[in-house]
PDB file of all heavy atoms in Angstrom:
ATOM      1  N   MET A   1      73.582  47.343-161.653  1.00  0.00           N
ATOM      2  CA  MET A   1      73.679  46.146-160.865  1.00  0.00           C
ATOM      3  C   MET A   1      72.645  45.153-161.360  1.00  0.00           C
ATOM      4  O   MET A   1      71.503  45.516-161.597  1.00  0.00           O
ATOM      5  CB  MET A   1      73.430  46.465-159.392  1.00  0.00           C
ATOM      6  CG  MET A   1      73.275  45.226-158.543  1.00  0.00           C
ATOM      7  SD  MET A   1      72.852  45.604-156.851  1.00  0.00           S
ATOM      8  CE  MET A   1      74.473  45.597-156.163  1.00  0.00           C
ATOM      9  N   VAL A   2      73.044  43.916-161.514  1.00  0.00           N
ATOM     10  CA  VAL A   2      72.136  42.851-161.937  1.00  0.00           C
ATOM     11  C   VAL A   2      72.046  41.831-160.811  1.00  0.00           C
ATOM     12  O   VAL A   2      73.068  41.348-160.313  1.00  0.00           O
ATOM     13  CB  VAL A   2      72.644  42.174-163.229  1.00  0.00           C
ATOM     14  CG1 VAL A   2      71.732  41.030-163.606  1.00  0.00           C
ATOM     15  CG2 VAL A   2      72.741  43.181-164.353  1.00  0.00           C
ATOM     16  N   LEU A   3      70.817  41.518-160.382  1.00  0.00           N
ATOM     17  CA  LEU A   3      70.601  40.530-159.343  1.00  0.00           C
ATOM     18  C   LEU A   3      69.900  39.320-159.929  1.00  0.00           C
ATOM     19  O   LEU A   3      68.926  39.463-160.665  1.00  0.00           O
ATOM     20  CB  LEU A   3      69.730  41.107-158.222  1.00  0.00           C
ATOM     21  CG  LEU A   3      70.274  42.320-157.487  1.00  0.00           C
ATOM     22  CD1 LEU A   3      69.207  42.872-156.561  1.00  0.00           C
ATOM     23  CD2 LEU A   3      71.510  41.942-156.703  1.00  0.00           C
ATOM     24  N   ASN A   4      70.381  38.122-159.612  1.00  0.00           N
ATOM     25  CA  ASN A   4      69.716  36.899-160.035  1.00  0.00           C
ATOM     26  C   ASN A   4      68.642  36.587-159.001  1.00  0.00           C
ATOM     27  O   ASN A   4      68.933  36.173-157.885  1.00  0.00           O
ATOM     28  CB  ASN A   4      70.722  35.756-160.128  1.00  0.00           C
ATOM     29  CG  ASN A   4      70.075  34.467-160.588  1.00  0.00           C
ATOM     30  OD1 ASN A   4      68.872  34.407-160.797  1.00  0.00           O
ATOM     31  ND2 ASN A   4      70.872  33.438-160.739  1.00  0.00           N
ATOM     32  N   LEU A   5      67.377  36.777-159.385  1.00  0.00           N
ATOM     33  CA  LEU A   5      66.262  36.608-158.456  1.00  0.00           C
ATOM     34  C   LEU A   5      65.395  35.407-158.792  1.00  0.00           C
ATOM     35  O   LEU A   5      64.254  35.328-158.367  1.00  0.00           O
ATOM     36  CB  LEU A   5      65.407  37.884-158.462  1.00  0.00           C
ATOM     37  CG  LEU A   5      66.140  39.157-158.051  1.00  0.00           C
ATOM     38  CD1 LEU A   5      65.252  40.368-158.277  1.00  0.00           C
ATOM     39  CD2 LEU A   5      66.588  39.069-156.614  1.00  0.00           C
ATOM     40  N   SER A   6      65.944  34.445-159.510  1.00  0.00           N
ATOM     41  CA  SER A   6      65.142  33.306-159.951  1.00  0.00           C
ATOM     42  C   SER A   6      64.620  32.466-158.791  1.00  0.00           C
ATOM     43  O   SER A   6      63.577  31.834-158.907  1.00  0.00           O
ATOM     44  CB  SER A   6      65.955  32.430-160.910  1.00  0.00           C
ATOM     45  OG  SER A   6      67.128  31.945-160.262  1.00  0.00           O
ATOM     46  N   ASN A   7      65.304  32.447-157.642  1.00  0.00           N
ATOM     47  CA  ASN A   7      64.869  31.639-156.504  1.00  0.00           C
ATOM     48  C   ASN A   7      64.235  32.470-155.391  1.00  0.00           C
ATOM     49  O   ASN A   7      64.037  31.975-154.292  1.00  0.00           O
ATOM     50  CB  ASN A   7      66.067  30.875-155.925  1.00  0.00           C
ATOM     51  CG  ASN A   7      66.615  29.863-156.908  1.00  0.00           C
ATOM     52  OD1 ASN A   7      65.880  29.308-157.708  1.00  0.00           O
ATOM     53  ND2 ASN A   7      67.904  29.646-156.863  1.00  0.00           N
ATOM     54  N   TYR A   8      63.924  33.736-155.667  1.00  0.00           N
ATOM     55  CA  TYR A   8      63.449  34.640-154.619  1.00  0.00           C
ATOM     56  C   TYR A   8      62.181  35.355-155.056  1.00  0.00           C
ATOM     57  O   TYR A   8      61.850  35.408-156.225  1.00  0.00           O
ATOM     58  CB  TYR A   8      64.510  35.680-154.280  1.00  0.00           C
ATOM     59  CG  TYR A   8      65.825  35.069-153.898  1.00  0.00           C
ATOM     60  CD1 TYR A   8      66.864  34.985-154.823  1.00  0.00           C
ATOM     61  CD2 TYR A   8      66.026  34.561-152.632  1.00  0.00           C
ATOM     62  CE1 TYR A   8      68.077  34.402-154.478  1.00  0.00           C
ATOM     63  CE2 TYR A   8      67.231  33.974-152.277  1.00  0.00           C
ATOM     64  CZ  TYR A   8      68.250  33.903-153.211  1.00  0.00           C
ATOM     65  OH  TYR A   8      69.439  33.327-152.870  1.00  0.00           O
ATOM     66  N   LYS A   9      61.506  35.924-154.072  1.00  0.00           N
ATOM     67  CA  LYS A   9      60.355  36.776-154.361  1.00  0.00           C
ATOM     68  C   LYS A   9      60.847  38.126-154.846  1.00  0.00           C
ATOM     69  O   LYS A   9      62.038  38.408-154.872  1.00  0.00           O
ATOM     70  CB  LYS A   9      59.506  36.942-153.096  1.00  0.00           C
ATOM     71  CG  LYS A   9      58.860  35.651-152.633  1.00  0.00           C
ATOM     72  CD  LYS A   9      58.029  35.898-151.394  1.00  0.00           C
ATOM     73  CE  LYS A   9      57.427  34.597-150.900  1.00  0.00           C
ATOM     74  NZ  LYS A   9      56.669  34.785-149.661  1.00  0.00           N
ATOM     75  N   LYS A  10      59.919  39.008-155.175  1.00  0.00           N
ATOM     76  CA  LYS A  10      60.240  40.333-155.684  1.00  0.00           C
ATOM     77  C   LYS A  10      61.036  41.141-154.652  1.00  0.00           C
ATOM     78  O   LYS A  10      60.681  41.166-153.475  1.00  0.00           O
ATOM     79  CB  LYS A  10      58.935  41.050-156.012  1.00  0.00           C
ATOM     80  CG  LYS A  10      59.095  42.313-156.803  1.00  0.00           C
ATOM     81  CD  LYS A  10      57.721  42.843-157.194  1.00  0.00           C
ATOM     82  CE  LYS A  10      57.856  44.058-158.068  1.00  0.00           C
ATOM     83  NZ  LYS A  10      56.548  44.558-158.477  1.00  0.00           N
ATOM     84  N   PRO A  11      62.115  41.807-155.056  1.00  0.00           N
ATOM     85  CA  PRO A  11      62.910  42.596-154.099  1.00  0.00           C
ATOM     86  C   PRO A  11      62.198  43.878-153.694  1.00  0.00           C
ATOM     87  O   PRO A  11      61.347  44.394-154.404  1.00  0.00           O
ATOM     88  CB  PRO A  11      64.180  42.918-154.889  1.00  0.00           C
ATOM     89  CG  PRO A  11      63.727  42.914-156.309  1.00  0.00           C
ATOM     90  CD  PRO A  11      62.659  41.872-156.398  1.00  0.00           C
ATOM     91  N   ILE A  12      62.559  44.391-152.517  1.00  0.00           N
ATOM     92  CA  ILE A  12      62.051  45.667-152.025  1.00  0.00           C
ATOM     93  C   ILE A  12      63.217  46.643-152.053  1.00  0.00           C
ATOM     94  O   ILE A  12      64.271  46.368-151.502  1.00  0.00           O
ATOM     95  CB  ILE A  12      61.512  45.522-150.595  1.00  0.00           C
ATOM     96  CG1 ILE A  12      60.378  44.485-150.577  1.00  0.00           C
ATOM     97  CG2 ILE A  12      61.040  46.863-150.055  1.00  0.00           C
ATOM     98  CD1 ILE A  12      59.956  44.090-149.185  1.00  0.00           C
ATOM     99  N   VAL A  13      63.019  47.784-152.714  1.00  0.00           N
ATOM    100  CA  VAL A  13      64.087  48.764-152.880  1.00  0.00           C
ATOM    101  C   VAL A  13      63.734  50.016-152.090  1.00  0.00           C
ATOM    102  O   VAL A  13      62.609  50.499-152.137  1.00  0.00           O
ATOM    103  CB  VAL A  13      64.284  49.106-154.376  1.00  0.00           C
ATOM    104  CG1 VAL A  13      65.375  50.137-154.548  1.00  0.00           C
ATOM    105  CG2 VAL A  13      64.596  47.847-155.169  1.00  0.00           C
ATOM    106  N   HIS A  14      64.713  50.534-151.324  1.00  0.00           N
ATOM    107  CA  HIS A  14      64.534  51.729-150.506  1.00  0.00           C
ATOM    108  C   HIS A  14      65.634  52.724-150.830  1.00  0.00           C
ATOM    109  O   HIS A  14      66.724  52.336-151.224  1.00  0.00           O
ATOM    110  CB  HIS A  14      64.669  51.407-149.009  1.00  0.00           C
ATOM    111  CG  HIS A  14      63.812  50.304-148.531  1.00  0.00           C
ATOM    112  ND1 HIS A  14      62.513  50.478-148.144  1.00  0.00           N
ATOM    113  CD2 HIS A  14      64.066  48.979-148.366  1.00  0.00           C
ATOM    114  CE1 HIS A  14      62.014  49.327-147.752  1.00  0.00           C
ATOM    115  NE2 HIS A  14      62.928  48.405-147.883  1.00  0.00           N
ATOM    116  N   ILE A  15      65.346  54.003-150.606  1.00  0.00           N
ATOM    117  CA  ILE A  15      66.416  55.007-150.601  1.00  0.00           C
ATOM    118  C   ILE A  15      67.197  54.778-149.312  1.00  0.00           C
ATOM    119  O   ILE A  15      66.615  54.692-148.233  1.00  0.00           O
ATOM    120  CB  ILE A  15      65.855  56.440-150.644  1.00  0.00           C
ATOM    121  CG1 ILE A  15      65.039  56.659-151.931  1.00  0.00           C
ATOM    122  CG2 ILE A  15      66.977  57.475-150.532  1.00  0.00           C
ATOM    123  CD1 ILE A  15      65.842  56.551-153.210  1.00  0.00           C
ATOM    124  N   LEU A  16      68.499  54.654-149.404  1.00  0.00           N
ATOM    125  CA  LEU A  16      69.332  54.325-148.256  1.00  0.00           C
ATOM    126  C   LEU A  16      69.620  55.579-147.428  1.00  0.00           C
ATOM    127  O   LEU A  16      70.051  56.601-147.954  1.00  0.00           O
ATOM    128  CB  LEU A  16      70.640  53.697-148.728  1.00  0.00           C
ATOM    129  CG  LEU A  16      71.600  53.220-147.662  1.00  0.00           C
ATOM    130  CD1 LEU A  16      70.965  52.157-146.783  1.00  0.00           C
ATOM    131  CD2 LEU A  16      72.865  52.684-148.294  1.00  0.00           C
ATOM    132  N   LYS A  17      69.375  55.490-146.135  1.00  0.00           N
ATOM    133  CA  LYS A  17      69.673  56.570-145.200  1.00  0.00           C
ATOM    134  C   LYS A  17      70.883  56.181-144.364  1.00  0.00           C
ATOM    135  O   LYS A  17      71.087  55.005-144.085  1.00  0.00           O
ATOM    136  CB  LYS A  17      68.470  56.830-144.293  1.00  0.00           C
ATOM    137  CG  LYS A  17      67.240  57.262-145.049  1.00  0.00           C
ATOM    138  CD  LYS A  17      66.069  57.444-144.119  1.00  0.00           C
ATOM    139  CE  LYS A  17      64.816  57.811-144.907  1.00  0.00           C
ATOM    140  NZ  LYS A  17      63.654  57.887-144.026  1.00  0.00           N
ATOM    141  N   LYS A  18      71.682  57.154-143.963  1.00  0.00           N
ATOM    142  CA  LYS A  18      72.914  56.870-143.212  1.00  0.00           C
ATOM    143  C   LYS A  18      72.642  56.088-141.934  1.00  0.00           C
ATOM    144  O   LYS A  18      73.421  55.233-141.547  1.00  0.00           O
ATOM    145  CB  LYS A  18      73.650  58.163-142.877  1.00  0.00           C
ATOM    146  CG  LYS A  18      74.345  58.778-144.051  1.00  0.00           C
ATOM    147  CD  LYS A  18      75.155  59.988-143.635  1.00  0.00           C
ATOM    148  CE  LYS A  18      75.875  60.580-144.827  1.00  0.00           C
ATOM    149  NZ  LYS A  18      76.700  61.726-144.456  1.00  0.00           N
ATOM    150  N   GLU A  19      71.533  56.367-141.262  1.00  0.00           N
ATOM    151  CA  GLU A  19      71.245  55.678-140.003  1.00  0.00           C
ATOM    152  C   GLU A  19      70.857  54.205-140.200  1.00  0.00           C
ATOM    153  O   GLU A  19      70.826  53.446-139.247  1.00  0.00           O
ATOM    154  CB  GLU A  19      70.155  56.409-139.202  1.00  0.00           C
ATOM    155  CG  GLU A  19      68.824  56.535-139.902  1.00  0.00           C
ATOM    156  CD  GLU A  19      68.658  57.827-140.691  1.00  0.00           C
ATOM    157  OE1 GLU A  19      69.642  58.539-140.927  1.00  0.00           O
ATOM    158  OE2 GLU A  19      67.521  58.111-141.071  1.00  0.00           O
ATOM    159  N   ASN A  20      70.603  53.799-141.445  1.00  0.00           N
ATOM    160  CA  ASN A  20      70.235  52.409-141.723  1.00  0.00           C
ATOM    161  C   ASN A  20      71.347  51.621-142.411  1.00  0.00           C
ATOM    162  O   ASN A  20      71.096  50.549-142.941  1.00  0.00           O
ATOM    163  CB  ASN A  20      68.977  52.368-142.595  1.00  0.00           C
ATOM    164  CG  ASN A  20      67.764  52.870-141.858  1.00  0.00           C
ATOM    165  OD1 ASN A  20      67.684  52.769-140.643  1.00  0.00           O
ATOM    166  ND2 ASN A  20      66.813  53.425-142.584  1.00  0.00           N
ATOM    167  N   LEU A  21      72.560  52.153-142.427  1.00  0.00           N
ATOM    168  CA  LEU A  21      73.668  51.432-143.062  1.00  0.00           C
ATOM    169  C   LEU A  21      73.907  50.098-142.381  1.00  0.00           C
ATOM    170  O   LEU A  21      73.899  49.999-141.158  1.00  0.00           O
ATOM    171  CB  LEU A  21      74.949  52.273-142.998  1.00  0.00           C
ATOM    172  CG  LEU A  21      75.042  53.436-143.979  1.00  0.00           C
ATOM    173  CD1 LEU A  21      76.260  54.287-143.650  1.00  0.00           C
ATOM    174  CD2 LEU A  21      75.121  52.927-145.399  1.00  0.00           C
ATOM    175  N   GLY A  22      74.095  49.052-143.177  1.00  0.00           N
ATOM    176  CA  GLY A  22      74.431  47.734-142.646  1.00  0.00           C
ATOM    177  C   GLY A  22      73.262  46.855-142.268  1.00  0.00           C
ATOM    178  O   GLY A  22      73.475  45.755-141.779  1.00  0.00           O
ATOM    179  N   VAL A  23      72.028  47.304-142.487  1.00  0.00           N
ATOM    180  CA  VAL A  23      70.878  46.487-142.090  1.00  0.00           C
ATOM    181  C   VAL A  23      70.156  45.843-143.267  1.00  0.00           C
ATOM    182  O   VAL A  23      69.241  45.059-143.057  1.00  0.00           O
ATOM    183  CB  VAL A  23      69.865  47.305-141.245  1.00  0.00           C
ATOM    184  CG1 VAL A  23      70.504  47.828-139.977  1.00  0.00           C
ATOM    185  CG2 VAL A  23      69.281  48.448-142.044  1.00  0.00           C
ATOM    186  N   HIS A  24      70.572  46.148-144.491  1.00  0.00           N
ATOM    187  CA  HIS A  24      69.900  45.613-145.676  1.00  0.00           C
ATOM    188  C   HIS A  24      70.733  44.513-146.327  1.00  0.00           C
ATOM    189  O   HIS A  24      71.938  44.415-146.101  1.00  0.00           O
ATOM    190  CB  HIS A  24      69.656  46.739-146.692  1.00  0.00           C
ATOM    191  CG  HIS A  24      68.800  47.836-146.149  1.00  0.00           C
ATOM    192  ND1 HIS A  24      67.444  47.726-146.015  1.00  0.00           N
ATOM    193  CD2 HIS A  24      69.120  49.069-145.690  1.00  0.00           C
ATOM    194  CE1 HIS A  24      66.959  48.842-145.507  1.00  0.00           C
ATOM    195  NE2 HIS A  24      67.963  49.682-145.298  1.00  0.00           N
ATOM    196  N   ASN A  25      70.076  43.690-147.159  1.00  0.00           N
ATOM    197  CA  ASN A  25      70.780  42.621-147.871  1.00  0.00           C
ATOM    198  C   ASN A  25      71.850  43.175-148.804  1.00  0.00           C
ATOM    199  O   ASN A  25      72.962  42.659-148.866  1.00  0.00           O
ATOM    200  CB  ASN A  25      69.810  41.770-148.705  1.00  0.00           C
ATOM    201  CG  ASN A  25      68.828  40.998-147.877  1.00  0.00           C
ATOM    202  OD1 ASN A  25      67.630  41.212-147.997  1.00  0.00           O
ATOM    203  ND2 ASN A  25      69.309  40.119-147.032  1.00  0.00           N
ATOM    204  N   THR A  26      71.514  44.227-149.534  1.00  0.00           N
ATOM    205  CA  THR A  26      72.451  44.839-150.478  1.00  0.00           C
ATOM    206  C   THR A  26      72.334  46.353-150.371  1.00  0.00           C
ATOM    207  O   THR A  26      71.230  46.883-150.350  1.00  0.00           O
ATOM    208  CB  THR A  26      72.127  44.405-151.928  1.00  0.00           C
ATOM    209  OG1 THR A  26      72.168  42.987-152.007  1.00  0.00           O
ATOM    210  CG2 THR A  26      73.112  44.988-152.915  1.00  0.00           C
ATOM    211  N   GLU A  27      73.453  47.030-150.288  1.00  0.00           N
ATOM    212  CA  GLU A  27      73.484  48.488-150.265  1.00  0.00           C
ATOM    213  C   GLU A  27      74.446  48.941-151.354  1.00  0.00           C
ATOM    214  O   GLU A  27      75.570  48.477-151.416  1.00  0.00           O
ATOM    215  CB  GLU A  27      73.943  48.993-148.892  1.00  0.00           C
ATOM    216  CG  GLU A  27      72.986  48.579-147.784  1.00  0.00           C
ATOM    217  CD  GLU A  27      73.507  48.867-146.396  1.00  0.00           C
ATOM    218  OE1 GLU A  27      74.698  49.191-146.255  1.00  0.00           O
ATOM    219  OE2 GLU A  27      72.717  48.753-145.454  1.00  0.00           O
ATOM    220  N   THR A  28      73.956  49.811-152.248  1.00  0.00           N
ATOM    221  CA  THR A  28      74.763  50.210-153.401  1.00  0.00           C
ATOM    222  C   THR A  28      74.382  51.619-153.831  1.00  0.00           C
ATOM    223  O   THR A  28      73.538  52.254-153.221  1.00  0.00           O
ATOM    224  CB  THR A  28      74.593  49.199-154.549  1.00  0.00           C
ATOM    225  OG1 THR A  28      75.527  49.495-155.569  1.00  0.00           O
ATOM    226  CG2 THR A  28      73.194  49.207-155.114  1.00  0.00           C
ATOM    227  N   ARG A  29      74.982  52.083-154.887  1.00  0.00           N
ATOM    228  CA  ARG A  29      74.680  53.403-155.441  1.00  0.00           C
ATOM    229  C   ARG A  29      74.199  53.235-156.878  1.00  0.00           C
ATOM    230  O   ARG A  29      74.798  52.516-157.662  1.00  0.00           O
ATOM    231  CB  ARG A  29      75.934  54.276-155.405  1.00  0.00           C
ATOM    232  CG  ARG A  29      75.656  55.709-155.733  1.00  0.00           C
ATOM    233  CD  ARG A  29      76.823  56.579-155.382  1.00  0.00           C
ATOM    234  NE  ARG A  29      76.429  57.981-155.513  1.00  0.00           N
ATOM    235  CZ  ARG A  29      77.213  58.991-155.295  1.00  0.00           C
ATOM    236  NH1 ARG A  29      78.445  58.788-154.919  1.00  0.00           N
ATOM    237  NH2 ARG A  29      76.788  60.216-155.435  1.00  0.00           N
ATOM    238  N   CYS A  30      73.119  53.928-157.217  1.00  0.00           N
ATOM    239  CA  CYS A  30      72.576  53.873-158.568  1.00  0.00           C
ATOM    240  C   CYS A  30      73.556  54.559-159.524  1.00  0.00           C
ATOM    241  O   CYS A  30      73.935  55.706-159.308  1.00  0.00           O
ATOM    242  CB  CYS A  30      71.222  54.562-158.612  1.00  0.00           C
ATOM    243  SG  CYS A  30      70.524  54.661-160.273  1.00  0.00           S
ATOM    244  N   TYR A  31      73.957  53.867-160.569  1.00  0.00           N
ATOM    245  CA  TYR A  31      74.918  54.444-161.513  1.00  0.00           C
ATOM    246  C   TYR A  31      74.295  55.506-162.403  1.00  0.00           C
ATOM    247  O   TYR A  31      75.000  56.281-163.035  1.00  0.00           O
ATOM    248  CB  TYR A  31      75.580  53.355-162.354  1.00  0.00           C
ATOM    249  CG  TYR A  31      74.652  52.663-163.325  1.00  0.00           C
ATOM    250  CD1 TYR A  31      74.542  53.101-164.633  1.00  0.00           C
ATOM    251  CD2 TYR A  31      73.887  51.579-162.938  1.00  0.00           C
ATOM    252  CE1 TYR A  31      73.700  52.482-165.535  1.00  0.00           C
ATOM    253  CE2 TYR A  31      73.040  50.943-163.835  1.00  0.00           C
ATOM    254  CZ  TYR A  31      72.950  51.392-165.124  1.00  0.00           C
ATOM    255  OH  TYR A  31      72.112  50.784-165.999  1.00  0.00           O
ATOM    256  N   ILE A  32      72.973  55.589-162.452  1.00  0.00           N
ATOM    257  CA  ILE A  32      72.306  56.588-163.288  1.00  0.00           C
ATOM    258  C   ILE A  32      72.059  57.884-162.507  1.00  0.00           C
ATOM    259  O   ILE A  32      72.491  58.954-162.912  1.00  0.00           O
ATOM    260  CB  ILE A  32      70.978  56.040-163.847  1.00  0.00           C
ATOM    261  CG1 ILE A  32      71.257  54.850-164.765  1.00  0.00           C
ATOM    262  CG2 ILE A  32      70.206  57.135-164.592  1.00  0.00           C
ATOM    263  CD1 ILE A  32      70.030  54.105-165.211  1.00  0.00           C
ATOM    264  N   CYS A  33      71.388  57.788-161.356  1.00  0.00           N
ATOM    265  CA  CYS A  33      71.029  59.008-160.621  1.00  0.00           C
ATOM    266  C   CYS A  33      71.947  59.288-159.432  1.00  0.00           C
ATOM    267  O   CYS A  33      71.810  60.316-158.790  1.00  0.00           O
ATOM    268  CB  CYS A  33      69.577  58.929-160.152  1.00  0.00           C
ATOM    269  SG  CYS A  33      69.296  57.699-158.860  1.00  0.00           S
ATOM    270  N   LYS A  34      72.860  58.365-159.134  1.00  0.00           N
ATOM    271  CA  LYS A  34      73.847  58.509-158.054  1.00  0.00           C
ATOM    272  C   LYS A  34      73.245  58.482-156.651  1.00  0.00           C
ATOM    273  O   LYS A  34      73.908  58.807-155.684  1.00  0.00           O
ATOM    274  CB  LYS A  34      74.690  59.785-158.224  1.00  0.00           C
ATOM    275  CG  LYS A  34      75.367  59.902-159.566  1.00  0.00           C
ATOM    276  CD  LYS A  34      76.273  58.741-159.841  1.00  0.00           C
ATOM    277  CE  LYS A  34      76.987  58.962-161.188  1.00  0.00           C
ATOM    278  NZ  LYS A  34      77.491  57.764-161.765  1.00  0.00           N
ATOM    279  N   SER A  35      71.972  58.098-156.520  1.00  0.00           N
ATOM    280  CA  SER A  35      71.366  57.942-155.196  1.00  0.00           C
ATOM    281  C   SER A  35      71.852  56.644-154.568  1.00  0.00           C
ATOM    282  O   SER A  35      72.113  55.665-155.261  1.00  0.00           O
ATOM    283  CB  SER A  35      69.840  57.883-155.312  1.00  0.00           C
ATOM    284  OG  SER A  35      69.347  59.087-155.810  1.00  0.00           O
ATOM    285  N   PHE A  36      71.948  56.626-153.254  1.00  0.00           N
ATOM    286  CA  PHE A  36      72.279  55.397-152.550  1.00  0.00           C
ATOM    287  C   PHE A  36      70.981  54.624-152.333  1.00  0.00           C
ATOM    288  O   PHE A  36      69.982  55.191-151.889  1.00  0.00           O
ATOM    289  CB  PHE A  36      72.954  55.708-151.214  1.00  0.00           C
ATOM    290  CG  PHE A  36      74.360  56.207-151.396  1.00  0.00           C
ATOM    291  CD1 PHE A  36      74.631  57.559-151.399  1.00  0.00           C
ATOM    292  CD2 PHE A  36      75.400  55.329-151.581  1.00  0.00           C
ATOM    293  CE1 PHE A  36      75.919  58.036-151.569  1.00  0.00           C
ATOM    294  CE2 PHE A  36      76.714  55.789-151.765  1.00  0.00           C
ATOM    295  CZ  PHE A  36      76.954  57.139-151.757  1.00  0.00           C
ATOM    296  N   VAL A  37      70.988  53.343-152.648  1.00  0.00           N
ATOM    297  CA  VAL A  37      69.805  52.517-152.537  1.00  0.00           C
ATOM    298  C   VAL A  37      70.100  51.260-151.731  1.00  0.00           C
ATOM    299  O   VAL A  37      71.213  50.779-151.693  1.00  0.00           O
ATOM    300  CB  VAL A  37      69.233  52.127-153.916  1.00  0.00           C
ATOM    301  CG1 VAL A  37      68.708  53.340-154.656  1.00  0.00           C
ATOM    302  CG2 VAL A  37      70.256  51.401-154.746  1.00  0.00           C
ATOM    303  N   ALA A  38      69.060  50.739-151.101  1.00  0.00           N
ATOM    304  CA  ALA A  38      69.136  49.495-150.349  1.00  0.00           C
ATOM    305  C   ALA A  38      68.147  48.513-150.961  1.00  0.00           C
ATOM    306  O   ALA A  38      67.025  48.881-151.304  1.00  0.00           O
ATOM    307  CB  ALA A  38      68.806  49.743-148.890  1.00  0.00           C
ATOM    308  N   ILE A  39      68.574  47.267-151.098  1.00  0.00           N
ATOM    309  CA  ILE A  39      67.729  46.248-151.692  1.00  0.00           C
ATOM    310  C   ILE A  39      67.585  45.102-150.699  1.00  0.00           C
ATOM    311  O   ILE A  39      68.566  44.532-150.238  1.00  0.00           O
ATOM    312  CB  ILE A  39      68.336  45.713-153.008  1.00  0.00           C
ATOM    313  CG1 ILE A  39      68.540  46.859-153.990  1.00  0.00           C
ATOM    314  CG2 ILE A  39      67.441  44.632-153.612  1.00  0.00           C
ATOM    315  CD1 ILE A  39      69.399  46.522-155.181  1.00  0.00           C
ATOM    316  N   ASP A  40      66.339  44.789-150.338  1.00  0.00           N
ATOM    317  CA  ASP A  40      66.052  43.656-149.462  1.00  0.00           C
ATOM    318  C   ASP A  40      65.362  42.581-150.278  1.00  0.00           C
ATOM    319  O   ASP A  40      64.393  42.847-150.988  1.00  0.00           O
ATOM    320  CB  ASP A  40      65.149  44.078-148.304  1.00  0.00           C
ATOM    321  CG  ASP A  40      65.866  44.995-147.331  1.00  0.00           C
ATOM    322  OD1 ASP A  40      67.035  44.703-147.009  1.00  0.00           O
ATOM    323  OD2 ASP A  40      65.270  45.986-146.907  1.00  0.00           O
ATOM    324  N   ILE A  41      65.881  41.358-150.180  1.00  0.00           N
ATOM    325  CA  ILE A  41      65.335  40.235-150.932  1.00  0.00           C
ATOM    326  C   ILE A  41      64.648  39.290-149.963  1.00  0.00           C
ATOM    327  O   ILE A  41      65.245  38.845-148.994  1.00  0.00           O
ATOM    328  CB  ILE A  41      66.437  39.486-151.707  1.00  0.00           C
ATOM    329  CG1 ILE A  41      67.137  40.458-152.661  1.00  0.00           C
ATOM    330  CG2 ILE A  41      65.861  38.306-152.455  1.00  0.00           C
ATOM    331  CD1 ILE A  41      68.375  39.871-153.319  1.00  0.00           C
ATOM    332  N   LYS A  42      63.363  39.022-150.217  1.00  0.00           N
ATOM    333  CA  LYS A  42      62.592  38.098-149.383  1.00  0.00           C
ATOM    334  C   LYS A  42      62.759  36.680-149.916  1.00  0.00           C
ATOM    335  O   LYS A  42      62.669  36.452-151.110  1.00  0.00           O
ATOM    336  CB  LYS A  42      61.111  38.472-149.378  1.00  0.00           C
ATOM    337  CG  LYS A  42      60.839  39.861-148.871  1.00  0.00           C
ATOM    338  CD  LYS A  42      61.131  39.974-147.406  1.00  0.00           C
ATOM    339  CE  LYS A  42      60.791  41.363-146.898  1.00  0.00           C
ATOM    340  NZ  LYS A  42      61.127  41.560-145.529  1.00  0.00           N
ATOM    341  N   TYR A  43      63.024  35.753-149.032  1.00  0.00           N
ATOM    342  CA  TYR A  43      63.220  34.343-149.435  1.00  0.00           C
ATOM    343  C   TYR A  43      61.924  33.593-149.473  1.00  0.00           C
ATOM    344  O   TYR A  43      60.972  33.900-148.890  1.00  0.00           O
ATOM    345  CB  TYR A  43      64.174  33.660-148.460  1.00  0.00           C
ATOM    346  CG  TYR A  43      65.546  34.275-148.504  1.00  0.00           C
ATOM    347  CD1 TYR A  43      65.929  35.211-147.564  1.00  0.00           C
ATOM    348  CD2 TYR A  43      66.436  33.919-149.490  1.00  0.00           C
ATOM    349  CE1 TYR A  43      67.184  35.772-147.599  1.00  0.00           C
ATOM    350  CE2 TYR A  43      67.704  34.481-149.533  1.00  0.00           C
ATOM    351  CZ  TYR A  43      68.065  35.409-148.582  1.00  0.00           C
ATOM    352  OH  TYR A  43      69.300  35.971-148.628  1.00  0.00           O
TER     353      TYR A  43
END
């Protein structure tokens, strides 16, 4: 996944837990390790 962050601060990446689904800016799966990750971008 490629994110254009030119207008934003550094993103915060978390391991995604089922109880936190739907609360992050971006929720995806790592294509390398297959872990589910959540990415929050601060404006």
